[in-house]
Structure formats: C-alpha cells, structure tokens
LONUTI-516422 format. One record per residue (C-alpha): residue in one letter; x, y, z. Coordinates in nm, 3 decimals. Layout:
BEGIN
SITE residu       x       y       z
SITE      A       X       Y       Z
...
// end
This chain:
BEGIN
SITE residu       x       y       z
SITE      M  -0.873   3.599  -5.869
SITE      A  -0.740   3.708  -6.200
SITE      D  -1.090   3.861  -6.302
SITE      S  -1.110   4.087  -6.010
SITE      K  -0.933   4.295  -5.754
SITE      A  -0.705   4.115  -5.484
SITE      T  -0.890   4.357  -5.248
SITE      N  -1.256   4.169  -5.312
SITE      Y  -1.096   3.858  -5.136
SITE      S  -1.075   3.810  -4.794
SITE      L  -0.947   3.493  -4.590
SITE      A  -1.287   3.357  -4.590
SITE      D  -1.224   3.262  -4.943
SITE      F  -0.928   3.039  -4.828
SITE      H  -1.064   2.862  -4.579
SITE      F  -1.059   2.516  -4.776
SITE      N  -0.736   2.391  -4.841
SITE      D  -0.699   2.171  -5.155
SITE      S  -0.346   2.152  -5.161
SITE      K  -0.253   1.742  -5.182
SITE      D   0.020   1.810  -4.961
SITE      V  -0.139   1.929  -4.603
SITE      L   0.168   2.084  -4.524
SITE      A   0.152   2.358  -4.809
SITE      A  -0.063   2.684  -4.812
SITE      P  -0.328   2.696  -5.092
SITE      A  -0.142   2.797  -5.382
SITE      D  -0.405   3.081  -5.469
SITE      F  -0.393   3.152  -5.120
SITE      E  -0.013   3.210  -5.144
SITE      A  -0.052   3.413  -5.461
SITE      W  -0.327   3.649  -5.287
SITE      M  -0.123   3.680  -5.008
SITE      A   0.188   3.797  -5.254
SITE      H  -0.024   4.069  -5.417
SITE      P   0.104   4.411  -5.385
SITE      D  -0.260   4.542  -5.244
SITE      V  -0.296   4.254  -4.999
SITE      K   0.094   4.270  -4.864
SITE      Q  -0.020   4.646  -4.792
SITE      A  -0.357   4.577  -4.638
SITE      F  -0.167   4.290  -4.370
SITE      A   0.095   4.547  -4.299
SITE      F  -0.139   4.698  -4.061
SITE      F  -0.174   4.377  -3.846
SITE      F   0.098   4.236  -3.611
SITE      Q   0.236   4.570  -3.599
SITE      Q   0.496   4.634  -3.332
SITE      F   0.454   4.834  -2.991
SITE      L   0.755   4.995  -2.860
SITE      A   0.612   5.042  -2.528
SITE      A   0.342   4.950  -2.290
SITE      P  -0.012   4.965  -2.437
SITE      K  -0.075   5.319  -2.273
SITE      A  -0.324   5.561  -2.433
SITE      N  -0.048   5.752  -2.564
SITE      T   0.261   5.505  -2.692
SITE      E   0.477   5.434  -2.947
SITE      I   0.479   5.183  -3.222
SITE      L   0.712   5.053  -3.513
SITE      S   0.457   5.110  -3.796
SITE      G   0.385   4.894  -4.055
SITE      V   0.277   5.149  -4.283
SITE      D   0.625   5.334  -4.350
SITE      G   0.840   5.079  -4.099
SITE      K   0.915   5.410  -3.865
SITE      R   0.871   5.459  -3.501
SITE      R   0.594   5.674  -3.458
SITE      R   0.449   5.843  -3.130
SITE      I   0.081   5.746  -3.182
SITE      V  -0.262   5.791  -2.993
SITE      N  -0.383   5.437  -2.916
SITE      L  -0.752   5.392  -2.969
SITE      T  -0.718   5.022  -3.017
SITE      S  -0.616   4.856  -2.693
SITE      Y  -0.839   4.675  -2.459
SITE      N  -0.662   4.803  -2.174
SITE      Y  -0.981   5.004  -2.097
SITE      L  -0.924   5.116  -1.726
SITE      G  -0.526   5.168  -1.768
SITE      L  -0.468   4.858  -1.516
SITE      A  -0.231   4.700  -1.700
SITE      T   0.030   4.999  -1.655
SITE      H  -0.063   5.107  -1.298
SITE      P   0.175   5.156  -1.048
SITE      E   0.025   4.945  -0.774
SITE      V  -0.022   4.648  -1.050
SITE      L   0.311   4.644  -1.148
SITE      Q   0.456   4.636  -0.794
SITE      A   0.206   4.355  -0.697
SITE      V   0.370   4.183  -1.024
SITE      K   0.705   4.246  -0.896
SITE      D   0.650   4.108  -0.567
SITE      A   0.474   3.789  -0.702
SITE      V   0.770   3.732  -0.903
SITE      D   1.019   3.727  -0.620
SITE      Q   0.806   3.479  -0.453
SITE      Y   0.712   3.265  -0.699
SITE      G   0.877   3.315  -1.030
SITE      L   0.759   3.320  -1.340
SITE      S   0.585   3.043  -1.423
SITE      A   0.347   2.806  -1.252
SITE      S   0.501   2.515  -1.394
SITE      G   0.238   2.271  -1.403
SITE      A  -0.148   2.227  -1.466
SITE      P  -0.366   2.326  -1.192
SITE      L  -0.460   1.942  -1.120
SITE      V  -0.109   1.850  -1.036
SITE      S   0.125   2.104  -0.961
SITE      G   0.034   2.434  -1.113
SITE      T  -0.188   2.591  -0.822
SITE      T  -0.033   2.846  -0.567
SITE      D  -0.204   3.029  -0.250
SITE      L  -0.224   3.316  -0.523
SITE      H  -0.461   3.131  -0.760
SITE      V  -0.677   3.010  -0.471
SITE      K  -0.697   3.364  -0.306
SITE      F  -0.810   3.523  -0.690
SITE      A  -1.079   3.231  -0.757
SITE      R  -1.210   3.355  -0.456
SITE      M  -1.200   3.667  -0.493
SITE      L  -1.337   3.659  -0.878
SITE      A  -1.645   3.428  -0.690
SITE      E  -1.717   3.643  -0.450
SITE      F  -1.706   3.962  -0.695
SITE      K  -1.966   3.763  -0.919
SITE      Q  -2.183   3.659  -0.626
SITE      K  -2.135   3.313  -0.723
SITE      E  -2.025   2.975  -0.515
SITE      D  -1.699   2.863  -0.736
SITE      C  -1.452   2.998  -0.994
SITE      L  -1.225   2.820  -1.248
SITE      L  -0.901   3.055  -1.360
SITE      F  -0.786   2.962  -1.722
SITE      S  -0.469   3.076  -1.878
SITE      S  -0.628   3.238  -2.203
SITE      G  -0.942   3.441  -2.230
SITE      Y  -0.998   3.231  -2.535
SITE      G  -0.911   2.897  -2.325
SITE      G  -1.211   2.973  -2.079
SITE      N  -1.491   2.961  -2.326
SITE      V  -1.387   2.706  -2.527
SITE      G  -1.324   2.489  -2.188
SITE      A  -1.630   2.607  -2.019
SITE      I  -1.847   2.509  -2.330
SITE      Q  -1.651   2.173  -2.425
SITE      G  -1.648   2.079  -2.032
SITE      I  -2.061   2.069  -1.971
SITE      M  -2.196   2.029  -2.291
SITE      R  -2.249   1.685  -2.481
SITE      K  -2.357   1.544  -2.814
SITE      G  -2.756   1.578  -2.817
SITE      D  -2.709   1.860  -2.642
SITE      V  -2.807   2.237  -2.793
SITE      V  -2.624   2.537  -2.742
SITE      I  -2.840   2.856  -2.870
SITE      M  -2.632   3.128  -2.906
SITE      D  -2.666   3.485  -3.058
SITE      E  -2.531   3.489  -3.404
SITE      K  -2.273   3.756  -3.329
SITE      G  -2.116   3.519  -3.038
SITE      H  -1.738   3.530  -3.010
SITE      K  -1.511   3.247  -3.211
SITE      S  -1.425   3.103  -2.874
SITE      L  -1.767   3.027  -2.806
SITE      V  -1.841   2.858  -3.153
SITE      D  -1.497   2.635  -3.090
SITE      G  -1.607   2.508  -2.759
SITE      V  -1.953   2.403  -2.887
SITE      T  -1.781   2.224  -3.178
SITE      L  -1.521   2.059  -2.929
SITE      S  -1.794   1.949  -2.691
SITE      G  -2.016   1.760  -2.971
SITE      A  -2.323   1.976  -2.891
SITE      R  -2.528   2.097  -3.193
SITE      L  -2.496   2.496  -3.269
SITE      V  -2.788   2.663  -3.317
SITE      T  -2.779   3.064  -3.361
SITE      F  -3.038   3.324  -3.343
SITE      A  -3.050   3.658  -3.509
SITE      H  -2.885   3.940  -3.312
SITE      N  -3.068   4.042  -2.984
SITE      D  -3.377   3.890  -3.155
SITE      M  -3.576   3.777  -2.884
SITE      N  -3.867   3.618  -3.101
SITE      D  -3.578   3.427  -3.299
SITE      L  -3.448   3.304  -2.972
SITE      E  -3.773   3.172  -2.865
SITE      A  -3.833   3.020  -3.176
SITE      K  -3.548   2.813  -3.119
SITE      L  -3.589   2.729  -2.789
SITE      E  -3.928   2.624  -2.892
SITE      A  -3.784   2.404  -3.187
SITE      H  -3.526   2.214  -2.954
SITE      K  -3.768   2.161  -2.656
SITE      G  -3.693   1.855  -2.471
SITE      K  -3.309   1.881  -2.531
SITE      R  -3.037   2.003  -2.297
SITE      R  -3.031   2.377  -2.405
SITE      L  -2.789   2.678  -2.291
SITE      I  -2.846   2.986  -2.405
SITE      V  -2.538   3.175  -2.498
SITE      V  -2.476   3.558  -2.531
SITE      E  -2.222   3.828  -2.455
SITE      G  -2.257   4.125  -2.233
SITE      V  -2.107   4.370  -2.458
SITE      Y  -2.097   4.245  -2.847
SITE      S  -1.725   4.329  -2.936
SITE      M  -1.769   4.461  -3.296
SITE      D  -2.086   4.652  -3.243
SITE      G  -2.074   4.774  -2.861
SITE      D  -2.402   4.719  -2.819
SITE      L  -2.581   4.499  -2.509
SITE      V  -2.743   4.214  -2.463
SITE      K  -3.117   4.229  -2.408
SITE      L  -3.068   4.035  -2.092
SITE      P  -3.404   4.120  -1.871
SITE      E  -3.558   3.957  -2.208
SITE      V  -3.333   3.668  -2.215
SITE      A  -3.364   3.607  -1.875
SITE      A  -3.748   3.579  -1.891
SITE      L  -3.699   3.307  -2.178
SITE      S  -3.474   3.134  -1.985
SITE      E  -3.706   3.115  -1.719
SITE      K  -4.015   3.021  -1.889
SITE      H  -3.822   2.761  -2.116
SITE      G  -3.594   2.613  -1.849
SITE      A  -3.248   2.700  -2.072
SITE      P  -2.996   2.814  -1.852
SITE      I  -2.756   3.125  -1.947
SITE      F  -2.389   3.147  -2.038
SITE      L  -2.312   3.491  -2.026
SITE      D  -1.963   3.628  -2.187
SITE      E  -1.878   3.932  -1.992
SITE      A  -1.542   3.980  -2.157
SITE      H  -1.604   4.351  -2.279
SITE      S  -1.814   4.441  -1.967
SITE      S  -1.655   4.298  -1.626
SITE      L  -1.547   4.573  -1.393
SITE      M  -1.683   4.840  -1.595
SITE      F  -2.054   4.792  -1.583
SITE      G  -2.276   4.802  -1.297
SITE      A  -2.264   5.010  -0.958
SITE      G  -1.996   4.771  -0.811
SITE      G  -1.843   4.697  -1.193
SITE      R  -1.962   4.363  -1.181
SITE      G  -2.087   4.359  -1.549
SITE      V  -2.414   4.366  -1.757
SITE      G  -2.558   4.119  -1.510
SITE      E  -2.537   4.382  -1.229
SITE      H  -2.603   4.658  -1.455
SITE      F  -2.934   4.520  -1.559
SITE      G  -3.013   4.391  -1.160
SITE      I  -3.005   4.038  -1.278
SITE      E  -2.686   3.870  -1.191
SITE      H  -2.856   3.618  -0.981
SITE      K  -3.056   3.487  -1.282
SITE      V  -2.697   3.408  -1.472
SITE      G  -2.625   3.023  -1.455
SITE      I  -2.246   3.086  -1.583
SITE      S  -2.051   3.377  -1.606
SITE      Y  -1.742   3.427  -1.803
SITE      G  -1.493   3.697  -1.798
SITE      T  -1.167   3.775  -1.948
SITE      L  -0.847   3.880  -1.764
SITE      S  -0.639   4.069  -2.076
SITE      K  -0.915   4.369  -2.102
SITE      S  -1.056   4.575  -1.821
SITE      F  -0.840   4.372  -1.587
SITE      G  -0.536   4.438  -1.780
SITE      G  -0.365   4.103  -1.747
SITE      V  -0.399   3.767  -1.905
SITE      G  -0.635   3.478  -1.897
SITE      G  -0.982   3.404  -1.841
SITE      F  -1.228   3.294  -1.571
SITE      I  -1.551   3.118  -1.491
SITE      C  -1.774   3.147  -1.224
SITE      G  -2.112   2.941  -1.124
SITE      N  -2.274   2.658  -0.866
SITE      A  -2.005   2.493  -0.684
SITE      G  -2.136   2.127  -0.842
SITE      L  -2.106   2.242  -1.191
SITE      L  -1.735   2.357  -1.130
SITE      R  -1.649   2.055  -0.956
SITE      Y  -1.765   1.859  -1.264
SITE      M  -1.577   2.104  -1.518
SITE      R  -1.244   2.042  -1.322
SITE      G  -1.244   1.675  -1.454
SITE      Y  -1.385   1.756  -1.812
SITE      A  -1.272   2.126  -1.902
SITE      S  -0.948   2.039  -2.121
SITE      A  -0.846   2.375  -2.181
SITE      W  -0.815   2.379  -1.786
SITE      N  -0.688   2.098  -1.671
SITE      F  -0.445   1.998  -1.998
SITE      S  -0.295   2.386  -1.975
SITE      C  -0.018   2.512  -1.737
SITE      A  -0.198   2.733  -1.454
SITE      P  -0.167   3.109  -1.506
SITE      S   0.153   3.287  -1.398
SITE      P   0.169   3.354  -1.049
SITE      A   0.324   3.722  -1.146
SITE      V   0.022   3.811  -1.338
SITE      V  -0.250   3.665  -1.081
SITE      G  -0.031   3.883  -0.843
SITE      G  -0.092   4.159  -1.053
SITE      L  -0.476   4.069  -1.103
SITE      I  -0.571   4.056  -0.764
SITE      K  -0.431   4.409  -0.705
SITE      A  -0.621   4.484  -1.030
SITE      L  -0.970   4.376  -0.879
SITE      E  -0.881   4.565  -0.566
SITE      I  -0.828   4.889  -0.755
SITE      A  -1.106   4.856  -0.954
SITE      T  -1.358   4.790  -0.705
SITE      R  -1.250   5.024  -0.416
SITE      D  -1.376   5.325  -0.597
SITE      S  -1.557   5.401  -0.902
SITE      S  -1.329   5.639  -1.024
SITE      L  -1.161   5.477  -1.321
SITE      R  -1.522   5.350  -1.439
SITE      D  -1.635   5.737  -1.393
SITE      K  -1.316   5.860  -1.641
SITE      L  -1.409   5.565  -1.868
SITE      W  -1.749   5.650  -1.904
SITE      A  -1.707   6.088  -1.932
SITE      N  -1.443   5.999  -2.217
SITE      T  -1.680   5.764  -2.388
SITE      K  -1.983   6.000  -2.367
SITE      Y  -1.755   6.299  -2.497
SITE      F  -1.587   6.091  -2.767
SITE      K  -1.946   5.934  -2.909
SITE      D  -2.093   6.315  -2.924
SITE      R  -1.805   6.438  -3.132
SITE      L  -1.809   6.156  -3.330
SITE      T  -2.229   6.199  -3.373
SITE      T  -2.165   6.581  -3.448
SITE      M  -1.926   6.479  -3.769
SITE      G  -2.211   6.281  -3.887
SITE      L  -2.011   5.922  -3.860
SITE      N  -2.224   5.557  -3.823
SITE      I  -2.141   5.441  -3.472
SITE      G  -2.410   5.221  -3.503
SITE      H  -2.592   5.143  -3.162
SITE      S  -2.321   5.140  -2.942
SITE      E  -2.393   5.143  -2.579
SITE      S  -2.057   5.118  -2.430
SITE      Q  -1.692   5.177  -2.439
SITE      V  -1.690   4.976  -2.810
SITE      I  -1.742   5.238  -3.067
SITE      P  -1.768   5.134  -3.418
SITE      I  -1.723   5.348  -3.704
SITE      I  -1.877   5.212  -4.004
SITE      V  -1.741   5.284  -4.298
SITE      G  -1.899   5.074  -4.583
SITE      N  -1.795   4.792  -4.866
SITE      S  -1.492   4.927  -4.958
SITE      G  -1.205   4.761  -4.845
SITE      E  -0.945   4.997  -5.041
SITE      L  -1.090   5.293  -4.886
SITE      L  -1.065   5.151  -4.534
SITE      F  -0.705   5.057  -4.542
SITE      K  -0.623   5.371  -4.710
SITE      M  -0.774   5.615  -4.455
SITE      A  -0.621   5.403  -4.155
SITE      G  -0.299   5.464  -4.343
SITE      E  -0.345   5.808  -4.338
SITE      M  -0.440   5.828  -3.965
SITE      Q  -0.142   5.631  -3.857
SITE      L   0.079   5.878  -4.020
SITE      A  -0.109   6.143  -3.873
SITE      G  -0.023   5.965  -3.542
SITE      L  -0.375   5.790  -3.466
SITE      F  -0.374   5.413  -3.401
SITE      L  -0.686   5.270  -3.499
SITE      Q  -0.674   4.956  -3.681
SITE      P  -0.919   4.865  -3.972
SITE      V  -1.172   4.589  -3.916
SITE      D  -1.233   4.410  -4.252
SITE      Y  -1.466   4.111  -4.370
SITE      P  -1.516   3.812  -4.221
SITE      A  -1.423   3.954  -3.864
SITE      V  -1.751   4.178  -3.957
SITE      P  -2.022   4.193  -4.269
SITE      A  -1.902   4.255  -4.583
SITE      H  -2.100   4.559  -4.629
SITE      A  -2.013   4.700  -4.288
SITE      R  -1.624   4.695  -4.263
SITE      R  -1.550   4.975  -4.022
SITE      Y  -1.281   5.094  -3.773
SITE      R  -1.334   4.991  -3.390
SITE      I  -1.212   5.231  -3.116
SITE      S  -1.188   5.106  -2.775
SITE      M  -1.207   5.359  -2.499
SITE      S  -0.973   5.402  -2.213
SITE      S  -0.994   5.580  -1.881
SITE      Q  -0.614   5.673  -1.935
SITE      L  -0.691   5.903  -2.257
SITE      T  -0.670   6.234  -2.174
SITE      K  -0.831   6.523  -2.332
SITE      E  -0.563   6.630  -2.543
SITE      D  -0.550   6.307  -2.659
SITE      L  -0.915   6.281  -2.724
SITE      D  -0.912   6.601  -2.921
SITE      M  -0.593   6.503  -3.092
SITE      A  -0.775   6.140  -3.248
SITE      L  -1.095   6.346  -3.306
SITE      N  -0.947   6.598  -3.507
SITE      I  -0.737   6.338  -3.725
SITE      I  -1.070   6.117  -3.734
SITE      E  -1.281   6.435  -3.888
SITE      D  -1.000   6.504  -4.152
SITE      V  -0.930   6.146  -4.305
SITE      V  -1.263   5.964  -4.217
SITE      A  -1.552   6.198  -4.192
SITE      K  -1.377   6.423  -4.476
SITE      G  -1.286   6.087  -4.631
SITE      L  -1.614   5.932  -4.650
SITE      K  -1.811   6.265  -4.764
SITE      K  -1.589   6.255  -5.059
SITE      S  -1.669   5.895  -5.124
SITE      G  -1.991   5.946  -5.197
SITE      I  -2.069   5.661  -5.009
SITE      D  -2.418   5.656  -4.815
SITE      Y  -2.243   5.521  -4.493
SITE      M  -2.520   5.658  -4.275
SITE      S  -2.777   5.378  -4.378
SITE      I  -2.544   5.090  -4.323
SITE      K  -2.645   4.866  -4.045
SITE      P  -2.382   4.671  -3.826
// end
C-alpha cells in the first residue's frame, strides 16, 4: 500500500485474513483503515438518522459532525409506508395486544394469529398457495435457497444477484453458476451445460444497483424449455410494479410462471423482514429445512401488525404507486437533460455513474451533503470499479420542492464536477 494511494484499495483487497490470531484483524487492513483518506470515506457510512426515514429528515452528519436537515434520496421507504399514520396506529394497536417480541421461533412458540393472517394475505397477493415469513430480508433469501437446494444441485444465477442469494447457495452445498447479466444466450448455455442436474434459475425483478428489470418473459421461455424453475427476487419491485402492485411477475403478466416468489418487507412495505411464496408442498418441506426460518425468532408481532395495514393501503388503490412513478419520470428526465449517465434504469432505482475515481466520488458526496442532499456514494466492490456511482431511491413522499432542491444540488455538484474532471462518464457501462 505504501506504493500507491490508500483510496486505490477497497474492502475486496483485505478479504483474506492472514493474521495468525483469528481474533485480530489483518495488520494491513488496520493500517488502511487508519489512513485519513479512508477514514474520510468511511465517514459516509453508519451515519445517524435523528428522525424517521422520510423524504425530508434530519441526520447527524458524518462529514462535519453537525445536525443537518437533508433531502433523503437513499431510503428504501419507496411508498412512504414506514411513516404512514394508519400503519403507525396499527403498530401501536399490535404492541398493546401482543407486546414487542414474538419471543420464540415460529415452530415452537413464536407464531401469533397476526403472523398467520399476514402470511395468508401475502400468499393471496402473490397468487401462490402458501407463504413463509422471515425475520429479515437477507434471511429470507438465504433460508429459501438453503432450504430447498442440495449438494449436486445447480443454481444458475444472474451475475448481479444479491449477496444473500449467493450465501444461500453456499450454505445449501449446491453449485453456483452465474450467467452474464440479462444475457439469455449465456443463460441457455449454462442450462445446457448442466443438463440432467436439478437446476434453479435465480433472477431479480429490479437489479438493485442498476435499476433495470429482469427479462422475465425470455427467462420464463428458457425455464419451460429446459425444465428449470424460476426463483424471482422481488425485493425492489413488490408493491410497485404491475396493475395490482404484485411486482415484475405481474408487470409482465407471467406471475404464474414464477416457481418461488421472494419479497422483502423493509423496502416498499416499510417494515422489516422477508417472505417466500410458493406451492404448499414446497413450503411445507422448507419449514423443516430452512434454518433462517425455524431457528430465528419470528418477526415482531408489532411490526407484522403494521405490515398488514401497509399491504392494505398499498393495494386499495394505485395512488402511492402513481406518485412514485410520476416523481421517478420527472427526476430521470431532469438528470438526462443534465447529461448525466443513469445507465439503463427502468425503475425507481436510479444510478448516477461517475467513473473509476473514488476520490471524486466521495468528494462530491460530501459537497452534496453539506448542501442539504443525502445521496450516498456506492464504491467498489459493491459495484464495478470502473462504474462507481450514486444510487437514488425514489420515493412517493418527495414533494416537487424536494425534487427540485435535490436536482439543483446534483447539477451544481455532480454535473458540473464531472464536466470539470474531464472523465468520459457517459461512455461507462454499468
């Protein structure tokens, strides 16, 4: 590290721990973390929110240590349900009746009538036979893959699949094979290469760093041709896509061709947790083998009470989705007019790709935050090193004033900053 800048390194460079003491961090990692430039970069993470994750809220800034009022473009509270008055009242009512915790795993003592009701609602919503609720979104993906796949099986996953999916495959003992992002020729080649094995195709509805959609109709055609079912991760698409908000499966009109539908409860639902919907026999089997389900405390009944109300609100009409998409279109149109690279976003997830300079990425992030915009930098290895970016999470809560303030700051800091830098950022592929 002495021969180059500390900012040229990332967490990916210190993954392997060569310390003789397993309880000691690698010496070169400690030296790297102590470097002033690295400290400044990490100051953007773990920043404290001092109020609810609304579109306009307050933080304790890691940049200068001050309380700051900010427009929040980083929260997953896409539909504003985390702070919806009816949801909060439902949480309070559930707390009064059930207390804070389920105080037990689902199999033994953690299941309440609220859990049963919500699982049935989700199964009906996703047009599947049954549903399992998980205490975390991460646990839902890990538990589902680990619960049904085995050594000798093959999971064929889009290369941009979430880490929770990868970890689920690792725990299952199955073989992980990735195909080039949204490349149907490569997917078919991988399916052919593993013919005769039990195979599962794993894709995401909306890819979380790029905001583009899975080519689900093409995936479904290959699924039927090769006899390999689809696992669809709808973390960033549930409640937002489709006429009824069911997700990308409904958006393409082929929800019935999805074998396993996963969703998280911490994004558009506004709570915390995850769920898996599928056929009754498979979920009955998973109850015995999905460790993240049967060895975790059941989700808090208070949260489940709020989630029941959130699902009711999000599906009684399309007003929240309509506002979200109106905000998204307005914002994308303005970013495009500024000449910024937003990749191939087809959703409420909007990247602003700035290139390979980590220094510039964090410098502009700091300037934006001091100007009143909370827009977090996304660095390698979360995204390719050549395509570092900011990732916008659009919200239905954002007012026209919020949007315009954020856009003005982005124009002043990012658009002008990139032009001055001389980086050919428009040619960068996500």
